[in-house]
C-alpha positions as CSV (number, residue, x, y, z in Angstrom):
1,M,90.4,81.6,102.6
2,K,89.2,84.1,104.8
3,D,89.0,87.5,103.4
4,T,90.1,90.4,105.8
5,L,88.8,93.8,106.3
6,A,90.6,96.4,103.9
7,T,92.6,98.6,106.0
8,I,95.4,101.3,105.2
9,S,98.9,99.8,105.2
10,P,102.2,102.3,105.7
11,Q,103.9,99.8,103.5
12,L,101.5,100.2,100.5
13,D,103.2,100.0,97.1
14,L,100.7,102.9,95.5
15,P,102.0,102.8,92.2
16,G,101.7,98.8,92.1
17,V,97.9,99.0,94.0
18,R,97.1,101.4,90.9
19,E,98.3,99.6,88.1
20,R,96.4,96.3,89.7
21,V,93.4,98.6,90.0
22,L,93.5,99.6,86.5
23,D,94.1,96.1,85.2
24,V,90.8,94.8,87.1
25,L,88.9,97.6,85.6
26,R,90.4,96.8,82.3
27,G,89.5,93.4,82.7
28,L,85.8,94.4,83.4
29,L,85.5,96.6,80.7
30,E,86.7,94.3,78.1
31,E,84.3,91.6,79.1
32,L,81.3,94.2,78.9
33,G,82.8,95.2,75.4
34,S,83.4,98.9,76.1
35,H,86.6,98.6,74.1
36,G,86.1,102.5,73.6
37,A,86.4,102.9,77.4
38,V,89.3,100.7,77.6
39,V,91.2,103.2,75.5
40,E,90.3,106.0,77.6
41,L,91.2,104.5,80.8
42,S,93.5,106.4,83.3
43,I,93.7,106.5,87.1
44,D,91.6,109.9,86.6
45,S,88.9,108.4,84.8
46,N,85.4,108.9,85.9
47,L,83.5,105.7,86.5
48,D,80.2,107.2,85.3
49,R,80.9,109.8,83.1
50,D,84.3,108.5,81.2
51,L,83.5,104.8,81.5
52,G,79.8,104.6,81.4
53,L,79.9,102.1,84.5
54,G,76.2,102.0,86.0
55,S,75.4,100.9,89.5
56,L,75.5,96.9,88.7
57,E,78.9,97.3,86.9
58,R,80.2,99.5,89.9
59,V,79.0,96.5,92.3
60,E,80.9,94.4,90.0
61,L,83.8,96.1,89.9
62,L,83.7,96.2,93.9
63,T,83.6,92.7,94.0
64,R,86.6,92.1,91.5
65,L,88.7,94.1,93.5
66,E,87.8,92.6,96.7
67,S,88.8,89.4,95.1
68,A,92.1,90.7,93.3
69,F,93.1,91.9,96.5
70,G,92.2,89.6,98.8
71,V,90.1,91.6,101.2
72,R,86.7,92.8,101.9
73,L,85.7,96.2,101.5
74,P,83.7,97.8,104.0
75,D,79.7,97.7,103.6
76,T,79.6,101.5,104.1
77,L,81.3,102.0,100.8
78,R,78.1,100.6,99.3
79,R,75.5,102.5,101.0
80,K,77.5,105.7,101.1
81,R,77.4,105.5,97.0
82,A,73.8,104.7,97.1
83,R,72.8,107.3,99.3
84,R,74.6,110.0,96.8
85,K,72.5,108.7,94.1
86,S,69.3,109.4,95.9
């Protein structure tokens, strides 16, 4: 299966997308044993401060989101995040 580059769609089901993102994030947190963070998880959660996700966990999250949605997120997302941390 060939992944497509993520683009904004006018027919996007935002509540459905939000729930799917939270499900992917919830699964990652459970695998990491971060059960306290799962309880705190909301659409407004900060990945670093609230959920305790470091850089490697965020990369894993991006990979899982790409897989869940069948898209490839632009590499600029990863580079912008890395630059902000320096």
